[in-house]
C-alpha positions as CSV (number, residue, x, y, z in Angstrom):
1,X,24.2,24.3,-0.2
2,X,21.7,22.3,1.4
3,X,18.1,22.7,0.1
4,X,15.9,25.1,2.2
5,X,13.2,22.8,3.8
6,X,10.6,25.5,3.0
7,X,11.7,25.6,-0.6
8,X,11.8,21.8,-1.4
9,X,8.9,20.1,-3.1
10,X,9.0,17.6,-0.4
11,X,8.2,20.1,2.3
12,X,4.8,19.0,2.8
13,X,5.6,15.4,3.5
14,X,5.9,14.3,7.2
15,X,9.4,13.0,8.1
16,X,10.5,10.4,8.1
17,X,8.7,9.3,4.8
18,X,9.5,6.6,2.3
19,X,10.3,8.2,-1.1
20,X,10.2,6.3,-4.5
21,X,11.8,7.8,-7.7
22,X,9.6,6.4,-10.5
23,X,12.0,7.2,-13.4
24,X,14.9,5.2,-11.5
25,X,12.4,2.4,-10.8
26,X,11.2,2.3,-14.3
27,X,14.8,2.2,-15.9
28,X,15.5,-0.7,-13.2
29,X,12.6,-2.7,-14.3
30,X,13.5,-2.2,-18.2
31,X,17.2,-3.2,-17.5
32,X,16.4,-6.6,-16.1
33,X,13.3,-7.2,-18.4
34,X,15.3,-6.4,-21.5
35,X,18.4,-8.7,-20.2
36,X,16.1,-11.6,-19.7
37,X,14.2,-11.2,-22.9
38,X,17.6,-11.4,-24.8
39,X,18.2,-14.6,-22.9
40,X,14.7,-15.9,-23.8
41,X,13.6,-16.5,-20.3
42,X,10.5,-15.3,-18.4
43,X,10.5,-12.9,-15.5
44,X,8.5,-14.0,-12.3
45,X,9.3,-11.0,-10.2
46,X,9.3,-11.5,-6.4
47,X,7.0,-9.0,-5.1
48,X,8.1,-9.2,-1.4
49,X,10.4,-6.2,-1.8
50,X,7.7,-3.9,-3.1
51,X,4.4,-5.4,-1.4
52,X,2.4,-2.9,-3.9
53,X,-0.3,-3.5,-6.4
54,X,0.7,-0.3,-8.2
55,X,4.3,-1.6,-8.5
56,X,3.4,-5.3,-9.4
57,X,1.3,-4.0,-12.4
58,X,4.6,-2.3,-13.9
59,X,6.8,-5.1,-13.3
60,X,4.5,-8.3,-14.1
61,X,4.3,-9.3,-17.8
62,X,0.5,-9.1,-17.3
63,X,-1.9,-8.0,-14.8
64,X,-2.5,-11.7,-14.0
65,X,1.1,-12.6,-13.4
66,X,3.2,-14.5,-13.0
67,X,4.3,-13.4,-9.7
68,X,6.3,-14.6,-6.8
69,X,5.5,-14.0,-2.9
70,X,7.1,-14.6,0.4
71,X,3.8,-15.1,2.5
72,X,0.4,-16.1,2.0
73,X,-1.0,-12.9,3.0
74,X,0.9,-11.3,0.0
75,X,-0.7,-14.0,-2.0
76,X,-4.2,-13.2,-0.7
77,X,-3.9,-9.6,-1.3
78,X,-2.4,-9.8,-4.8
79,X,-4.9,-12.4,-5.6
80,X,-7.5,-10.0,-4.8
81,X,-6.1,-7.4,-7.2
82,X,-6.3,-9.9,-9.9
83,X,-3.1,-11.7,-9.9
84,X,-3.8,-15.4,-10.9
85,X,-0.3,-16.8,-11.2
86,X,1.5,-17.0,-8.0
87,X,4.5,-18.9,-6.6
88,X,4.7,-18.9,-2.6
89,X,8.3,-19.4,-2.7
90,X,8.9,-20.3,1.1
91,X,8.8,-23.9,2.4
92,X,5.2,-24.8,3.3
93,X,4.1,-25.2,6.8
94,X,1.5,-27.8,7.1
95,X,-0.8,-25.7,8.9
96,X,-0.9,-23.4,6.0
97,X,-2.1,-26.0,3.5
98,X,-5.8,-24.9,3.9
99,X,-5.0,-21.4,2.9
100,X,-3.1,-22.4,0.0
101,X,-5.9,-24.8,-1.2
102,X,-8.6,-21.9,-0.6
103,X,-6.6,-19.6,-2.9
104,X,-6.6,-22.4,-5.6
105,X,-10.2,-22.9,-5.2
106,X,-10.9,-19.4,-5.7
107,X,-9.2,-19.7,-9.3
108,X,-5.6,-18.9,-8.3
109,X,-2.9,-21.0,-10.0
110,X,-0.9,-21.0,-6.6
111,X,2.2,-23.2,-6.5
112,X,3.8,-24.1,-3.2
113,X,7.4,-25.3,-2.3
114,X,8.8,-28.3,-0.2
115,X,12.6,-29.5,0.3
116,X,12.0,-32.4,2.7
117,X,10.1,-35.7,2.9
118,X,7.8,-34.5,5.7
119,X,6.7,-31.5,4.0
120,X,5.9,-33.8,0.9
121,X,4.0,-36.2,3.1
122,X,1.8,-33.4,4.7
123,X,1.1,-32.1,1.1
124,X,0.3,-35.5,-0.2
125,X,-1.9,-36.2,2.8
126,X,-3.8,-33.1,2.4
127,X,-4.3,-33.6,-1.5
128,X,-5.6,-37.0,-0.7
129,X,-8.0,-35.9,2.0
130,X,-9.5,-33.3,-0.2
131,X,-9.1,-34.9,-3.5
132,X,-7.3,-31.7,-4.8
133,X,-4.0,-31.4,-7.0
134,X,-1.6,-29.0,-5.4
135,X,1.3,-27.8,-7.7
136,X,4.5,-28.2,-5.8
137,X,8.2,-27.2,-6.7
138,X,10.8,-29.1,-5.1
139,X,13.6,-26.8,-3.7
140,X,17.2,-27.6,-4.2
141,X,20.5,-26.0,-2.7
142,X,22.4,-24.6,-5.7
143,X,25.1,-23.1,-3.6
144,X,25.0,-24.1,0.1
145,X,23.2,-20.9,1.1
146,X,20.0,-21.9,2.8
147,X,17.4,-24.3,2.1
148,X,16.8,-27.0,-0.5
149,X,18.0,-30.6,-1.4
150,X,21.5,-31.3,-2.4
151,X,21.7,-32.0,-6.2
152,X,22.1,-35.6,-7.0
153,X,20.6,-36.8,-3.6
154,X,17.9,-39.7,-4.3
155,X,15.6,-37.9,-1.8
156,X,14.6,-35.6,-4.7
157,X,13.0,-38.2,-6.7
158,X,11.5,-39.7,-3.4
159,X,10.0,-36.4,-2.7
160,X,8.5,-36.2,-6.1
161,X,7.0,-39.8,-5.9
162,X,5.3,-39.1,-2.5
163,X,3.9,-35.9,-3.9
164,X,2.6,-37.6,-7.1
165,X,1.2,-40.6,-5.2
166,X,-0.7,-38.3,-3.0
167,X,-2.3,-36.5,-5.9
168,X,-0.1,-33.5,-5.7
169,X,1.5,-32.1,-8.9
170,X,5.4,-32.2,-8.6
171,X,5.9,-29.5,-11.0
172,X,9.7,-29.1,-11.1
173,X,12.6,-27.4,-9.5
174,X,13.3,-24.1,-7.6
175,X,16.4,-22.6,-6.2
176,X,17.5,-19.3,-4.9
177,X,21.3,-18.5,-5.2
178,X,21.6,-16.4,-2.2
179,X,25.3,-17.0,-2.0
180,X,25.6,-14.6,-4.7
181,X,25.4,-12.1,-2.1
182,X,28.8,-12.8,-1.1
183,X,30.2,-12.3,-4.8
184,X,32.7,-9.3,-5.0
185,X,33.6,-9.3,-8.8
186,X,31.9,-9.7,-12.2
187,X,33.6,-12.9,-12.6
188,X,32.2,-14.3,-9.3
189,X,28.7,-13.0,-10.2
190,X,28.8,-14.8,-13.7
191,X,30.0,-17.9,-12.1
192,X,27.4,-17.8,-9.3
193,X,24.7,-17.5,-12.1
194,X,26.0,-20.5,-14.1
195,X,26.1,-22.5,-11.0
196,X,22.6,-21.8,-10.2
197,X,21.4,-22.7,-13.6
198,X,23.4,-25.8,-14.0
199,X,22.5,-27.3,-10.8
200,X,18.8,-26.6,-11.3
201,X,18.9,-28.1,-14.6
202,X,20.8,-31.0,-13.6
203,X,18.0,-31.7,-10.7
204,X,15.2,-31.4,-13.3
205,X,16.9,-34.0,-15.5
206,X,17.2,-36.3,-12.4
207,X,13.4,-35.9,-12.1
208,X,12.8,-36.7,-15.7
209,X,15.0,-39.4,-15.9
210,X,12.7,-40.9,-13.1
211,X,9.7,-40.3,-15.1
212,X,8.5,-36.9,-13.7
213,X,7.8,-34.4,-16.3
214,X,9.1,-31.3,-14.2
215,X,8.3,-28.4,-16.5
216,X,9.3,-25.7,-14.2
217,X,13.0,-24.7,-13.6
218,X,12.9,-21.7,-11.6
219,X,16.0,-19.9,-10.7
220,X,16.5,-16.4,-9.1
221,X,18.4,-13.8,-7.2
222,X,18.8,-10.2,-8.1
223,X,22.7,-10.5,-8.6
224,X,22.4,-13.8,-10.6
225,X,19.4,-12.6,-12.8
226,X,21.7,-9.6,-13.9
227,X,24.9,-11.4,-14.5
228,X,23.4,-14.8,-16.1
229,X,25.0,-15.1,-19.6
230,X,23.2,-18.4,-20.5
231,X,19.7,-19.6,-19.3
232,X,19.5,-22.6,-21.3
233,X,17.1,-25.3,-19.4
234,X,15.8,-22.3,-17.2
235,X,12.0,-21.7,-17.6
236,X,11.7,-18.6,-15.2
237,X,13.8,-16.1,-13.4
238,X,12.9,-14.8,-9.9
239,X,14.2,-11.6,-8.6
240,X,12.7,-8.7,-6.3
241,X,15.2,-6.0,-5.0
242,X,16.1,-5.1,-8.5
243,X,13.0,-2.7,-8.7
244,X,14.5,-0.4,-6.3
245,X,18.1,-1.8,-5.6
246,X,20.0,-0.5,-2.4
247,X,23.2,-0.3,-0.9
248,X,23.9,-4.0,-0.7
249,X,23.3,-4.4,-4.4
250,X,25.7,-1.4,-5.2
251,X,28.4,-3.0,-2.7
252,X,28.1,-6.2,-4.7
253,X,28.4,-4.5,-7.9
254,X,25.0,-5.2,-9.6
255,X,24.0,-1.3,-9.6
256,X,25.3,2.1,-9.0
257,X,24.4,4.5,-6.1
258,X,22.1,6.4,-8.9
259,X,20.4,3.6,-9.6
260,X,18.9,3.2,-6.0
261,X,15.1,4.2,-6.4
262,X,14.0,4.5,-2.8
263,X,15.2,6.7,0.0
264,X,13.8,7.8,3.6
265,X,13.1,11.7,3.9
266,X,14.2,12.9,7.4
267,X,14.5,16.2,9.1
268,X,17.6,17.6,11.0
269,X,16.5,17.9,14.6
270,X,19.7,18.6,16.3
271,X,23.5,18.8,16.6
272,X,26.4,17.6,18.9
273,X,29.2,19.6,17.8
274,X,31.7,18.3,20.2
275,X,31.2,14.7,18.4
276,X,30.7,16.1,14.8
277,X,27.3,14.6,14.7
278,X,23.9,15.5,13.3
279,X,20.7,14.2,14.5
280,X,17.6,13.4,12.5
281,X,14.2,12.1,13.2
282,X,14.8,8.9,11.2
283,X,16.0,5.9,13.4
284,X,15.6,2.2,12.9
285,X,12.0,2.2,12.9
286,X,12.4,4.2,9.6
287,X,15.5,2.6,8.2
288,X,15.3,-1.0,9.9
289,X,18.1,-2.7,11.7
290,X,19.6,-4.2,8.7
291,X,23.3,-3.9,8.4
292,X,24.0,-5.7,5.2
293,X,26.8,-3.8,4.1
294,X,28.7,-4.7,7.3
295,X,30.6,-7.3,5.6
296,X,31.3,-5.4,2.4
297,X,34.5,-3.5,1.3
298,X,32.5,-0.4,2.1
299,X,30.5,-0.3,5.4
300,X,27.5,2.3,4.7
301,X,26.4,1.5,8.4
302,X,22.6,2.4,8.6
303,X,22.4,4.3,5.3
304,X,24.1,6.9,3.0
305,X,22.9,10.4,3.4
306,X,21.8,12.7,0.5
307,X,20.4,16.1,0.2
308,X,16.7,16.6,-0.3
309,X,17.5,16.5,-4.1
310,X,18.9,13.0,-3.8
311,X,22.5,14.0,-4.2
312,X,24.7,12.2,-1.8
313,X,26.8,14.1,0.5
314,X,30.5,13.1,0.4
315,X,31.1,10.3,3.1
316,X,28.0,11.2,5.2
317,X,26.4,8.1,6.7
318,X,24.0,7.1,9.4
319,X,26.5,5.8,11.8
320,X,24.0,4.9,14.6
321,X,20.3,4.2,14.7
322,X,18.1,4.5,17.7
323,X,14.5,3.8,17.7
324,X,13.4,7.3,16.5
325,X,16.9,9.0,16.3
326,X,19.4,8.7,13.5
327,X,23.1,10.0,14.2
328,X,24.9,11.1,11.1
329,X,28.6,11.4,10.9
330,X,31.4,11.3,8.3
331,X,32.7,7.8,7.5
332,X,35.5,6.8,9.8
333,X,38.9,8.0,8.2
334,X,37.2,10.5,5.7
335,X,38.7,14.0,5.1
336,X,35.4,15.4,4.0
337,X,33.9,18.2,5.6
338,X,30.7,17.6,7.7
339,X,27.9,19.6,5.9
340,X,26.1,22.5,7.3
341,X,22.6,21.3,7.9
342,X,20.7,23.5,10.1
343,X,17.7,22.2,12.3
344,X,14.7,21.7,10.0
345,X,17.0,20.7,6.9
346,X,15.8,17.9,5.1
347,X,17.9,14.9,4.0
348,X,17.1,11.6,2.2
349,X,19.0,8.5,3.3
350,X,19.8,5.5,1.0
351,X,18.9,2.3,2.5
352,X,21.0,-0.9,3.1
353,X,18.2,-3.3,2.3
354,X,15.3,-2.1,0.2
355,X,13.0,-4.8,1.5
356,X,13.6,-4.3,5.1
357,X,13.2,-0.5,5.0
358,X,10.2,-0.5,2.7
359,X,8.7,-2.8,5.3
360,X,8.8,0.2,7.9
361,X,6.5,2.2,5.9
362,X,2.8,2.1,5.0
363,X,3.1,3.8,1.6
364,X,5.4,5.2,-1.0
365,X,5.5,8.7,-1.8
366,X,6.2,8.5,-5.7
367,X,8.6,11.5,-7.0
368,X,8.6,12.4,-10.6
369,X,10.6,15.3,-11.9
370,X,11.3,16.1,-8.3
371,X,7.5,16.4,-7.5
372,X,5.5,14.3,-5.3
373,X,2.9,12.7,-7.9
374,X,1.2,9.9,-6.1
375,X,0.8,7.7,-2.8
376,X,1.1,4.0,-3.4
377,X,-0.2,2.0,-0.5
378,X,1.9,-1.1,0.6
379,X,0.5,-4.4,1.8
380,X,0.6,-4.2,5.4
381,X,2.8,-6.4,7.5
382,X,1.5,-10.2,8.1
383,X,1.8,-13.8,7.1
């Protein structure tokens, strides 16, 4: 039976609202930190998923870091909260160098990333102009997923030389094994993690052979972080979505549905009986447009629907999403029965992509033992 909205501990929340199950989050954090601890490697959590000071303090090894961010605004906000060791893990645009340097001059050990000679020349010129050393990692492409220099390319050493001659600090190598999101078995995930490690270490050795110390070898994605079996030569692992997990991660096999820590609370606002549809007040403005499970064996469309206590209804999904309307249907081909959800009933919808769904909301409503116990703000959009 659905939970009566008036009887639910969540009844006082407006809908749609972003919910965070603290116990699941704590369990997810402990799982990865324990795993990396056994492998002898440091976690540099990627804070782009949560964009929350409250959560950052629970996932970083200390209040000062280390941490990873995806925007300079994140770096500035976390720096203001006391984080002092930050990697800005997106290739630097030359126009952003002054902001990066301002952070360093404020006492933040900010590192930046380059993967081409033009970026390196811009960094070197700025360091030469201002007589400042800017720590820089060189991104390598470990699996053909996105950005980065190909392993073995002589350009890697040339970039390091341009940086050093300009007064910058070529600290080492970073890579992101985004190709791991296409893995469909434990064996493939383990292989992706080892490929990521091996290519990053090989590139660091290439730099060292050319006379660059390269003390940092930074790897990371949530799938490879969990399935790495050997991290020899790696100095740090970056991951972010593991704090919450989501339907994409469940589809890859990194977590179970029961590990997903965030959901969107929504109210039933209508029905279309002839179409076997239920309408709710959470559309893509609450869930995001992300369809990350579309190419997985199980397509979750715009999200998996649960009751107000967080228990999934059999095969009930958000099939369509308009701006402020969500359309719930049974999964195509399902023999399940559409649940009886009167107008006003509360449901919780699990997201495809935790980063994208969280970004639609201003704060987390923190749930502990079924009760709302806190409201944690998120860093608002901006770059």
